[in-house]
C-alpha positions as CSV (number, residue, x, y, z in Angstrom):
1,M,-51.2,-37.0,-42.9
2,I,-51.0,-34.3,-40.3
3,R,-52.9,-35.3,-37.2
4,L,-54.5,-32.5,-35.1
5,G,-56.1,-32.4,-31.7
6,V,-58.8,-29.8,-31.4
7,I,-60.0,-28.4,-28.1
8,G,-63.3,-26.6,-28.8
9,Y,-64.7,-27.6,-32.2
10,G,-66.8,-24.4,-32.5
11,K,-67.5,-22.2,-35.5
12,R,-64.1,-20.3,-35.3
13,V,-62.0,-23.5,-35.3
14,R,-64.1,-25.1,-38.0
15,H,-63.5,-22.0,-40.1
16,M,-59.8,-22.1,-39.6
17,L,-59.7,-25.8,-40.4
18,A,-61.5,-25.0,-43.7
19,E,-58.8,-22.4,-44.4
20,I,-56.0,-24.9,-43.6
21,D,-57.7,-27.5,-45.8
22,R,-57.5,-25.1,-48.8
23,F,-53.7,-25.6,-48.8
24,G,-54.2,-29.3,-49.6
25,A,-51.7,-30.3,-46.9
26,G,-53.5,-33.5,-45.8
27,V,-54.7,-32.4,-42.3
28,S,-57.1,-34.5,-40.2
29,V,-58.7,-34.0,-36.8
30,T,-57.9,-37.2,-34.9
31,A,-58.8,-36.1,-31.3
32,V,-61.4,-33.7,-29.9
33,I,-62.4,-32.2,-26.6
34,D,-65.7,-30.5,-26.6
35,P,-68.7,-30.7,-24.2
36,E,-71.1,-30.7,-27.2
37,I,-69.3,-33.5,-29.1
38,E,-72.3,-35.7,-29.7
39,G,-74.2,-33.0,-31.4
40,L,-71.1,-31.9,-33.3
41,R,-70.6,-35.5,-34.6
42,A,-74.1,-35.5,-35.9
43,A,-73.7,-32.1,-37.5
44,F,-70.2,-32.5,-39.0
45,P,-69.8,-36.3,-39.6
46,E,-67.0,-35.9,-42.2
47,G,-64.9,-33.5,-40.2
48,L,-65.0,-35.7,-37.1
49,A,-65.2,-39.1,-38.7
50,G,-61.8,-40.3,-37.5
51,A,-61.6,-38.3,-34.2
52,T,-61.4,-39.9,-30.8
53,T,-63.2,-38.1,-28.0
54,H,-61.5,-37.1,-24.7
55,D,-62.7,-35.3,-21.6
56,D,-59.3,-34.3,-20.3
57,V,-56.4,-32.6,-22.1
58,E,-53.7,-34.7,-20.5
59,A,-55.5,-37.9,-21.6
60,M,-55.7,-36.5,-25.2
61,L,-52.0,-35.6,-25.2
62,N,-51.0,-38.9,-23.5
63,A,-52.8,-40.8,-26.3
64,G,-50.0,-39.6,-28.6
65,D,-49.8,-39.4,-32.3
66,L,-50.7,-35.7,-32.5
67,D,-48.7,-33.4,-34.7
68,G,-50.3,-30.2,-33.3
69,V,-53.2,-28.8,-31.3
70,M,-55.8,-26.1,-32.0
71,I,-57.5,-24.4,-29.1
72,G,-60.8,-22.7,-29.7
73,S,-62.6,-23.4,-26.4
74,R,-64.3,-20.8,-24.2
75,C,-61.9,-18.0,-23.2
76,A,-61.4,-18.8,-19.5
77,S,-59.9,-22.2,-20.5
78,H,-57.5,-20.9,-23.2
79,T,-54.6,-20.5,-20.7
80,P,-54.8,-23.9,-18.9
81,Y,-55.2,-25.8,-22.1
82,A,-52.3,-23.9,-23.8
83,M,-50.0,-24.6,-20.8
84,A,-50.7,-28.3,-21.1
85,V,-49.8,-28.2,-24.8
86,L,-46.7,-26.0,-24.2
87,R,-45.4,-28.6,-21.8
88,R,-45.4,-31.1,-24.6
89,G,-43.6,-28.9,-27.1
90,L,-46.3,-29.4,-29.7
91,P,-47.2,-26.8,-32.4
92,L,-50.2,-24.8,-31.2
93,Y,-52.9,-22.6,-32.8
94,L,-54.4,-20.5,-29.9
95,E,-57.5,-18.4,-30.1
96,K,-57.5,-15.0,-28.5
97,P,-57.5,-13.9,-25.7
98,V,-54.6,-15.9,-24.6
99,A,-55.4,-15.1,-20.9
100,I,-58.3,-13.3,-19.1
101,S,-56.6,-12.5,-15.7
102,W,-53.2,-11.4,-14.4
103,D,-52.7,-14.8,-12.8
104,Q,-53.4,-16.6,-16.0
105,L,-51.1,-14.2,-17.9
106,G,-48.2,-14.8,-15.5
107,D,-48.7,-18.6,-15.7
108,L,-48.8,-18.5,-19.5
109,E,-45.6,-16.4,-19.7
110,R,-43.7,-18.8,-17.5
111,A,-45.0,-21.8,-19.5
112,A,-44.0,-20.1,-22.7
113,A,-40.5,-19.3,-21.5
114,A,-39.9,-23.0,-20.7
115,S,-41.4,-24.4,-23.9
116,A,-40.2,-24.9,-27.5
117,S,-43.7,-25.0,-28.9
118,P,-44.2,-22.8,-32.0
119,V,-47.5,-20.9,-31.3
120,V,-49.7,-19.1,-33.8
121,V,-52.2,-16.7,-32.0
122,S,-55.4,-15.7,-33.7
123,F,-54.5,-12.1,-34.6
124,P,-55.5,-12.0,-38.3
125,L,-55.9,-8.2,-38.6
126,R,-52.1,-7.6,-38.5
127,L,-51.8,-10.1,-41.4
128,S,-54.5,-8.6,-43.6
129,A,-53.3,-7.0,-46.8
130,L,-54.5,-3.5,-45.7
131,C,-52.5,-3.6,-42.4
132,V,-49.4,-5.0,-44.1
133,A,-49.6,-2.1,-46.6
134,A,-49.9,0.4,-43.8
135,H,-46.9,-1.2,-42.1
136,E,-44.9,-0.8,-45.3
137,V,-45.8,2.9,-45.6
138,I,-44.7,3.6,-42.1
139,A,-41.5,1.5,-42.3
140,G,-40.6,3.3,-45.5
141,G,-40.6,6.7,-43.6
142,T,-43.2,8.3,-45.8
143,I,-45.1,10.0,-42.9
144,G,-42.0,10.1,-40.6
145,P,-42.1,8.6,-37.1
146,V,-45.6,8.0,-35.8
147,E,-46.4,10.9,-33.4
148,H,-50.1,10.4,-32.7
149,V,-52.8,7.7,-33.4
150,Q,-56.5,7.8,-33.5
151,A,-58.2,4.4,-33.8
152,V,-61.8,3.3,-33.8
153,N,-63.8,0.1,-33.9
154,N,-67.5,0.9,-34.5
155,V,-69.0,-2.7,-34.6
156,P,-72.1,-3.2,-36.8
157,F,-73.0,-6.7,-35.4
158,Y,-72.4,-9.1,-32.5
159,G,-75.4,-8.0,-30.5
160,S,-76.5,-11.7,-30.5
161,T,-73.0,-12.7,-29.4
162,Y,-72.0,-10.2,-26.7
163,Y,-75.4,-9.4,-25.2
164,H,-77.7,-12.3,-25.9
165,G,-75.4,-15.3,-25.6
166,W,-72.7,-16.8,-23.4
167,M,-70.2,-14.1,-24.2
168,R,-72.2,-11.7,-21.9
169,D,-70.6,-13.6,-19.0
170,E,-67.5,-11.7,-18.2
171,A,-66.3,-14.5,-16.0
172,E,-66.0,-16.6,-19.1
173,T,-64.6,-14.0,-21.4
174,G,-62.7,-11.4,-19.4
175,G,-64.9,-8.7,-20.9
176,L,-64.9,-6.8,-24.1
177,W,-61.4,-5.3,-23.7
178,L,-60.1,-8.9,-24.0
179,Q,-62.7,-10.0,-26.5
180,K,-62.5,-7.2,-29.0
181,A,-59.8,-4.6,-28.2
182,T,-57.2,-7.3,-28.0
183,H,-57.2,-7.4,-31.9
184,D,-57.0,-3.7,-32.2
185,F,-54.3,-3.2,-29.5
186,D,-52.2,-5.9,-31.3
187,Y,-52.3,-4.3,-34.8
188,L,-51.8,-0.8,-33.4
189,T,-48.6,-1.7,-31.4
190,Y,-47.4,-3.7,-34.5
191,L,-47.8,-0.5,-36.6
192,I,-46.4,1.9,-34.0
193,G,-43.4,-0.3,-33.4
194,Q,-43.3,0.4,-29.7
195,D,-44.4,-1.4,-26.5
196,P,-46.9,0.7,-24.4
197,V,-45.8,2.0,-21.0
198,A,-49.1,3.2,-19.6
199,V,-52.9,3.3,-20.2
200,T,-56.0,5.0,-18.9
201,A,-59.4,4.0,-19.9
202,M,-63.1,4.6,-19.5
203,E,-66.2,2.5,-20.4
204,S,-69.9,3.1,-20.5
205,K,-73.0,1.0,-20.5
206,T,-76.0,3.2,-21.5
207,V,-77.7,1.2,-24.3
208,F,-77.7,-2.6,-23.5
209,T,-79.3,-2.2,-20.1
210,G,-82.8,-1.8,-18.8
211,D,-85.5,-3.1,-16.5
212,M,-86.6,-6.3,-18.2
213,P,-86.4,-9.4,-15.9
214,A,-83.0,-10.9,-15.5
215,G,-82.7,-14.3,-17.2
216,L,-85.6,-13.5,-19.6
217,R,-85.2,-15.2,-23.0
218,C,-86.5,-13.9,-26.3
219,V,-88.7,-16.9,-26.9
220,D,-90.7,-16.1,-23.7
221,C,-90.8,-12.3,-24.1
222,W,-94.0,-10.4,-24.6
223,R,-92.2,-7.5,-26.4
224,Q,-90.8,-9.4,-29.4
225,Q,-92.7,-7.2,-31.9
226,E,-91.4,-3.9,-30.5
227,C,-87.9,-4.9,-29.4
228,P,-85.3,-3.9,-32.0
229,E,-83.0,-6.7,-30.9
230,S,-85.6,-9.5,-31.1
231,P,-85.5,-12.3,-33.7
232,Y,-88.8,-10.8,-35.0
233,N,-87.3,-7.4,-35.8
234,L,-83.9,-8.7,-36.9
235,F,-86.1,-10.0,-39.8
236,Y,-88.8,-7.4,-40.1
237,L,-86.9,-4.1,-39.5
238,R,-83.3,-5.0,-40.1
239,A,-83.5,-7.8,-42.7
240,Q,-80.6,-9.7,-41.1
241,T,-82.3,-13.1,-41.2
242,E,-84.3,-15.0,-43.9
243,R,-87.2,-15.8,-41.5
244,V,-88.3,-15.2,-37.9
245,E,-86.8,-18.1,-35.8
246,P,-87.8,-18.5,-32.2
247,N,-84.7,-18.9,-30.0
248,D,-83.4,-19.0,-26.5
249,W,-81.4,-15.7,-26.6
250,L,-81.2,-13.9,-23.3
251,C,-82.6,-10.4,-23.1
252,S,-80.2,-7.6,-24.0
253,F,-82.3,-5.0,-22.1
254,A,-82.1,-6.6,-18.7
255,P,-79.7,-5.8,-15.8
256,D,-77.7,-9.0,-16.2
257,T,-76.3,-8.4,-19.7
258,G,-72.7,-7.8,-18.7
259,N,-70.2,-6.1,-20.9
260,H,-69.8,-2.4,-21.6
261,D,-71.3,-1.1,-24.8
262,S,-68.6,1.5,-25.5
263,A,-65.2,2.2,-24.2
264,T,-62.1,4.3,-24.8
265,A,-58.4,4.0,-23.9
266,I,-55.5,6.4,-24.1
267,V,-52.2,4.6,-24.4
268,R,-48.8,6.1,-23.8
269,F,-45.6,4.9,-25.5
270,P,-41.9,5.2,-24.7
271,S,-41.3,8.0,-27.2
272,G,-43.8,10.2,-25.5
273,M,-46.5,9.8,-28.1
274,H,-50.0,8.5,-27.3
275,A,-52.8,6.7,-29.1
276,V,-56.5,7.0,-28.5
277,Y,-58.7,3.9,-29.2
278,S,-62.5,3.7,-29.0
279,Q,-64.9,0.8,-29.5
280,N,-68.6,0.9,-29.8
281,F,-71.2,-2.0,-30.0
282,Y,-74.4,-0.3,-31.1
283,T,-73.4,1.1,-34.4
284,R,-75.2,-0.6,-37.3
285,R,-75.0,-1.1,-41.1
286,S,-73.0,1.6,-43.0
287,A,-71.9,3.2,-39.7
288,A,-69.4,0.4,-39.4
289,R,-65.8,1.5,-39.1
290,R,-62.6,-0.2,-38.0
291,G,-59.2,1.3,-38.6
292,A,-56.9,4.0,-37.6
293,T,-55.3,7.3,-38.5
294,L,-51.6,7.5,-37.8
295,I,-50.0,10.9,-37.9
296,G,-46.4,11.9,-38.4
297,Y,-44.8,15.3,-39.1
298,H,-44.4,14.5,-42.8
299,G,-47.7,12.8,-43.5
300,T,-50.9,11.1,-42.3
301,L,-52.0,7.6,-43.0
302,A,-55.6,6.5,-42.5
303,F,-57.3,3.2,-43.3
304,D,-60.6,1.5,-42.7
305,W,-61.2,-2.3,-43.2
306,Y,-64.9,-1.9,-43.9
307,A,-64.3,0.6,-46.6
308,G,-61.2,-1.3,-47.9
309,E,-59.3,1.9,-48.3
310,L,-55.9,3.2,-47.2
311,T,-55.1,6.9,-47.8
312,V,-51.7,8.6,-47.4
313,H,-51.6,12.4,-47.1
314,H,-48.2,14.0,-47.8
315,H,-48.1,17.1,-45.6
316,M,-45.4,19.0,-47.5
317,S,-46.3,18.4,-51.1
318,G,-50.1,18.1,-50.7
319,R,-50.1,14.9,-52.7
320,V,-52.8,12.3,-51.6
321,E,-52.5,8.6,-52.4
322,R,-55.5,6.4,-52.2
323,H,-55.3,2.6,-52.3
324,R,-58.2,0.2,-52.6
325,F,-58.2,-3.3,-51.4
326,D,-60.2,-6.3,-52.6
327,G,-63.5,-6.4,-50.8
328,G,-63.9,-10.1,-51.8
329,E,-61.3,-11.2,-49.2
330,T,-62.9,-13.3,-46.6
331,G,-62.0,-14.3,-43.0
332,H,-60.9,-11.1,-41.3
333,H,-60.0,-9.4,-44.5
334,G,-57.7,-12.2,-45.7
335,G,-55.8,-12.5,-42.4
336,D,-57.3,-15.9,-41.5
337,R,-55.7,-17.6,-44.6
338,K,-52.3,-16.2,-43.6
339,L,-52.8,-17.6,-40.0
340,A,-53.6,-21.0,-41.5
341,H,-50.4,-20.8,-43.7
342,D,-48.2,-19.9,-40.7
343,F,-49.7,-22.8,-38.6
344,L,-49.0,-25.2,-41.4
345,L,-45.4,-24.0,-41.4
346,A,-45.2,-24.5,-37.7
347,L,-46.5,-28.0,-38.1
348,S,-43.7,-28.8,-40.6
349,G,-41.0,-27.1,-38.5
350,G,-40.8,-24.0,-40.6
351,G,-41.5,-20.4,-40.0
352,P,-41.5,-17.5,-39.3
353,I,-44.7,-17.1,-37.3
354,R,-46.1,-13.6,-37.9
355,A,-48.6,-13.6,-35.0
356,P,-46.6,-15.3,-32.2
357,L,-47.5,-16.0,-28.6
358,A,-45.4,-13.0,-27.5
359,A,-47.9,-10.7,-29.3
360,G,-50.8,-12.4,-27.7
361,I,-49.3,-11.9,-24.2
362,A,-48.4,-8.3,-24.9
363,S,-52.0,-7.5,-26.1
364,A,-53.6,-9.3,-23.1
365,R,-51.3,-7.3,-20.8
366,L,-52.6,-4.0,-22.3
367,C,-56.2,-5.2,-22.2
368,L,-56.0,-6.2,-18.5
369,A,-54.4,-2.8,-17.7
370,A,-57.2,-1.0,-19.6
371,R,-59.8,-3.0,-17.7
372,D,-58.0,-2.1,-14.4
373,A,-58.0,1.5,-15.4
374,C,-61.8,1.5,-15.9
375,Q,-62.3,-0.1,-12.5
376,T,-60.0,2.1,-10.5
377,G,-60.1,5.4,-12.4
378,L,-56.3,5.5,-12.3
379,V,-53.6,5.5,-15.0
380,Q,-52.1,2.0,-15.1
381,N,-48.4,1.6,-15.7
382,I,-47.5,-1.3,-17.9
383,L,-44.6,-3.1,-16.3
384,P,-41.8,-4.6,-18.5
385,K,-42.0,-8.3,-19.1
386,P,-40.9,-10.1,-15.9
387,A,-38.0,-12.5,-15.8
388,P,-39.2,-16.1,-16.2
389,V,-39.3,-18.2,-13.2
390,V,-37.6,-21.5,-14.0
């Protein structure tokens, strides 16, 4: 039996535990840290039946008998919890973002340099079948060296997460560069095959703002029947729920919502090429799009996860190849199952890990630089990885 400690037994970690369980490897959660543990025990009695409860990570680790740890707590605590696990050398599954500040990133880099822990970071998009196929096309030289990239993430959901709930608190999350773009920056640098050297960025907040009272909750609001983001209209106008359910969401049209609602970055790479990436959080339904167009002299490759399509345009011959991917794949387009597979390999001393901690650190560095660029209006140079302090 593989014994796991879990820090943050939320929806994401529960989903990943279900993916791990599909492999029939005999994994059990034997220790948990979560501020909502009593409610979770009542809701998930089977999953937590044999788990001891701890308030402190060192106490959990000192209790021993753990084969690995999964961290799915709120974002601001990812780094300190990860550092504690790294010091013990235990296999680690770490949710993104791996850090939400420059200080945290530096601390994590130093801890990683001194640790033998195998770490799987939650970057499933790079492991999805579509992204793997794109990588194979580029590596095979079909389009030639990548000379330009146009990437987009038009998000058709998450209003209730990023503007109604706790994720609107940028002190907890680091903001939407680190919450959302971290995935996209990771798969883009993976496909491009270069580390970025500079970034400039701009963000806007023009939709999820307004003059409703700060701290107002939907359940107390007098505009439920007209507000497009209310539980009433999620059911009536958008058919996204089975019934109208009163709730304690915070108002998304008040001055305290936090988070930009669209943003764009221009990233420069060592070869001189640049990539453009934009994310948007008020697209809906069929307007959803997440993917990229990568352009070389010999061809253009374009893909979209929502459409499940990858297209290769051969510039010289005029031939066009279209590839369809199974829309039935679940969990980040099949990437979650591959993350689960790699974590099981890490727990057994095997490998390789295809979404390692180094990738999490590199993506967080680019996200932090993009956030700084928005705040300063200046191009941010991305310094090479500093030498570890031992």
